[in-house]
N, C-alpha and C positions, 0 to 999 in steps of 0.2 A: 127369555125374559131377563132383563137386567134390573137389579134393585136401583132405585133412584140415585143418580150421581150426587155425591156430597151429603147424602142423608146420614144421620147418626143412628145408632140402634134405636128401634122403635118402642116407645113405651106402650103403644097400643098392642104390639105383639107380645112383649115380655110381661106385662102386668098380669099377675096371677098365675103365670106359667111355672110349672114345676121343673126345677133344674137340679141335676145331680152334678156336683163339681168336686173332682178329686184334686188334692194338692191345695186346698183352700187356705191353709195356714201359712203358705209361703209368700214370698214377695209378690209374684204375679197373681197368685191365688187371692191374696188379700185385696189387691186393687180390683180384681174381677168380682169378688164377693160384694164389695161395697157398690160397685157399679150396678150389678144385678139387683141389689136391694133398692138402689135409687130408682131403678126401672119398675119396681114393684113385683119382681119375681119371688117365688117361694123356693128358697135355696136350701138344699141339703148338702153339706160339705163333708168330705171324708179325707182325712190326712193325718200324718203324724203331728205331734206337738211341734210348735215353732222351734227351729233349731238355731236361733241367734238370740243374743242379748245385747241391746233391746230387740224386741220383735215387733214388726209393724202390725201384725194381727192383733196383738195385745194392746198396743198403743192406740189403735183406732177403734177398739171395742167392736171389731167386725162380727164377733159371735153373737152380739146382741140382736141382730136382725135376721138370723138364720138358724137352721138346725145344724149345729156343728158337732160332728162325730169324729172322735179320735180313733184312728185305726191305720193299719199298714196294708198297702195293696198287695203285699206278699202273702197276706192272710186271706186266702180265697174264700173261706167259709164266712168270715165276718164281713168282708166286702160284699159278697152276694146277698147276705141277709139285710144289710143296710140299704143296698140298692133296691131290693124287692120291697122293703117297707116304704121307701120314698116314692116308688112308682112314678118316676119322672117322665116328662115328655122329651126333655133334652138332656144329654149327657156330654159334659166337657171334661176330658181327661187330661189333667196337667200334672198329676203326681209324678215325681221323678227324682232321681239323683242327678242334679243339674250341672255338676262341676267337672271340668276336664281333669284338673290336677288331682282331685279326689278319686277319680276313676282309675288313675294309675295306682293309687294306694289301696283301693278296694274294688278291683274289677269284678269279683264275684257278686258283691253287693250291688254294684251298678247294674249288671245284667239282670240280677234277680228282680230289682225294682223296676227298671225301665222296660225290660222285655217281658218277663213273666208277670209282672204287675199288670201290664197291658193285656196279656192273655187272660188273666183272672177277671179283669173288668169286662172284656168283650164276651167271655164265656158267661158271665153273670147277666149281661144284656140279653143274651139269647133267651133267657127264661123270664124276662120282664116285658110283658106285652104292651105296656103303656109307652115304651120308648119309640120315638119317631125320628130322632136325629142324634148322631154321635159325632163329636169332633175330637179326634186324637191329636194332641199337640206334641210335636216332636222338636225339630231344631234345624236351623240353617246348616248345621255341621253334619247333617245326615248324608250330604253329597260326597262323592269321591272327589276330594279337593285336588285340583290340578294347578292351583295357583294362577288361574285365569284372571285377566283384567276385566272380563265381562261377567255378568251375573248368571248364576245357575238357574235353569228353568226346571219346572216340575218333572219333565221327562228325562232329565239328565241322570247319569248313573249314580246309584247310591254307593256308599263306601264308609269311610271313617277310619282315620289312622289310629286314634287313641280309643280306649275302651268306651268312654262316654259317647263320642261321635259315632262309633260303630254300633253301640247299643241303640242309638236313635235310628240308624239305618235299619237295624233289625226290627225296631218298633214299627217302622213304615211297612216292612214286609209282613209283619203280623197283622197290621190293620188291613192291608190289601188282601191277605189270605182269608181273613174272616169276612171281609166284604164279598169276596168272590165265592167262598164256600157256603156261608150261612146267611148272607144278606145280598144275594145276587141281584143285579139290576133288573134282569128279566123276570124276576119273581117278586118284585116290590109289592104288588097287590096282595101277596100272601103274607109276607113277614112285616111289611110296613116300616122298615128301618132304612134310612139313608145315612151313609157314613162317609166322612172325609177326614183327611189329615191336614195339619196346618204347620207350616215351617216359618218361624219368625227370625229376625235378625238379633243382634246383641241388644237386649232390652235394658234400659237404665231408667231410673226415676227415684223419687224420694222414698225412703223407708227400706232400702236394701242394705242389710248389714252382713251379707254372706261372706264367707272366707274366699280368698283367691278370686275376687272380682274387682275390676278397676275402680269403680266409684266407691264401694265400701272401703277398699284399701286407702283411697285418698282421704275419706272421712276419718278413718282411724288415725292416719298420719297427722291430719289437721287437729284432731281432738287431743292427741297426746303430744303435739308439737315435736313430732319426730320426722326424719326424712322419709320421703316416699321413694322407694326403689322400684323403678319400672324395668321389668325383666325383658320386655320385648316392645320397645317404644315404636318401632317401625311397622309393626303388624297392623294391617288394614282390616277394619271390621264395618259391618252395616249397622251403625248406631241408631237407635230409635227409642223414643219414650215408650214406657210400658203400655200406655193407653193405645198406642197405634196398633199393635197386633191384637190386643184385646178387642178393639173395635172390629177388626177383621174376623175374629172368632165368633163374635156375636152376629155379625152380618151373615157369616157362613152358616151358622146354626139356624138362623131364621130362614135362610134360603133353602136349607135342607128340609125343613118342615113344610114350607110353602110350595117348593118346586120338586121335592123328592129327589130321585136319583139323578136328575139332570145336573146336579152340582156335586155328585160323588167324585172322589178322587183326591189328589194332592193339591195344596195351595200354598204359594209363597206370600208372605206379608213383610216386605222389607222397605227400607227408607228410600228417599230420593237419592240420585247419584251423588249430589253434592254433600250428602250426609254420610257417605262412605269415606271415613277418614282414619288416619293412623291413631294408635293409642296415645302417642306423644302429643298430637294436635288436640285431642279431646282433653287431656290433662291440662294443657296450657290454657285452654278456654275455661275450664272449671276453676283453675287457680286464679284467673283474672276475675271471675265472678265471686270469689271467696273473700270475706271481709278481712281476713288476716293472711299474711304470707305463708306459703307452704313450700318447704324445701323439696323440690322434685329432682331426682337424680336419674339420669337416663343411661341405661346400660348400652355399651357399644355392641354387644352381642347378646343374643337370646340365651337365657339361663334356664335350667331345669329341663323337664321332658318336652318332647316335640309338641308344638302347637302350630296351627295353620298361620301362614304369613299373609295371605290375601284371600278375602272372602266377600263375595257380593251376591245379591239375590235379584232375580228378574221377577217383578211382581205384575207383569203386564196382564196376566190372566185375571187376577183379583181386580185390577183396575177396570178391565173390559167387561167382565161378567158379573161382578158384585158392585161395581161403582165405588169400590173402596180406594182411598188414596191417603198418603200421609198428610197430616194436618199441621204438625208442629215441626218447624226446622230445628236443627241441632242446637242453635243458639238459644231458642226458646226452651228447649228441653233442659239444657244446662241451667238456665235461669230458674226454671221450675224446681230443679233439684236443690239448688242453693236456697231458694225460698222455703221449700218444705223443711229442710234441715235447720234453717234459721228459726222457723216457727217452733220446731221441736226443742231447740236450745232455749227458747224463751218460755217454754212450758205451756204453749197454746194447746187447744183442743185439736188433736191430730185427726180425729174423724172428720171434724168440720173442715179442717185444712185440706184433707184428701178429697172430700166431696166437692169442695170448692174448685180444686184443680180439675176434677172430672167435669164439672159444669163448664169451666172455662174451655176445656178441650172441646166439648160438644158445641160450644158457641163459636169456635174459631173457624176461620175460612182461610184456605191456602190455595 
């Protein structure tokens, strides 16, 4: 069974459904929290305090429509207690240390959060009988990067040069181990849990102020009227608006509940081929959309620790079996980012602005 082509996440399915979301205070987590609230879901979030100033989670008042719990996935006892009390139907695990360069500075913390945090969550799920679906979010960087021109498929080798990327490959192995050992497909009628992992491209969108990310670095340079130094302008990445993979996660979770283990396994959610572009090209487009000039300086050689030069995803599986496909081209994504931050600069209601962009995304056709 394939979910209807072109359909957006179903309010009929999500309304009143109990969802446990880790990492809800982060950039992606805030967008997903607001989308789930818009769909009528009963959301319990578990995450650290927002780690940027300003923080999208605070600006959008995302906590107002959910049960927001502050906690660390490295604290197994607290995580287990909060999950048990929430008794969710669906678990979406997004809590992570998400930055490549930070992983070089703190590899132990990166592995503790990304790998053992996932172990703690899945161990807790084993003891909560209400859970029907688990989506473990990892990264496009979990693959053994061979600098191919074509996209990686879900059955390609895992790897990861840097601690962040490698920790996400380890997370994939943890998810597969728990699926095979404790939630095996052949015994689904006994345990009732269907599990999948999700690998997205380089997500961008309004509200991201994280360190060492392209769009936030651009925003800081524009705000302070300082030059933007691009350390690796020729690096090619699969750019996509944050709502694109989130739509995939929601569609996947719904499918796991409705179809069970038929959709277990790994899934890619990447952009169309034309939106796989270089860092330099993305910055040039964003600078064109910005109301004031930004001095962008392009390094001739990559600086700092190793980062992948070429990265693409093949999302044929999600297109074929989930009916998922990208809806916003990169030009529209960049326009939405500029619009979001212009609204923030004007002091507008950023929850309304964000909800408006979610509604626009749902109404779009590509």
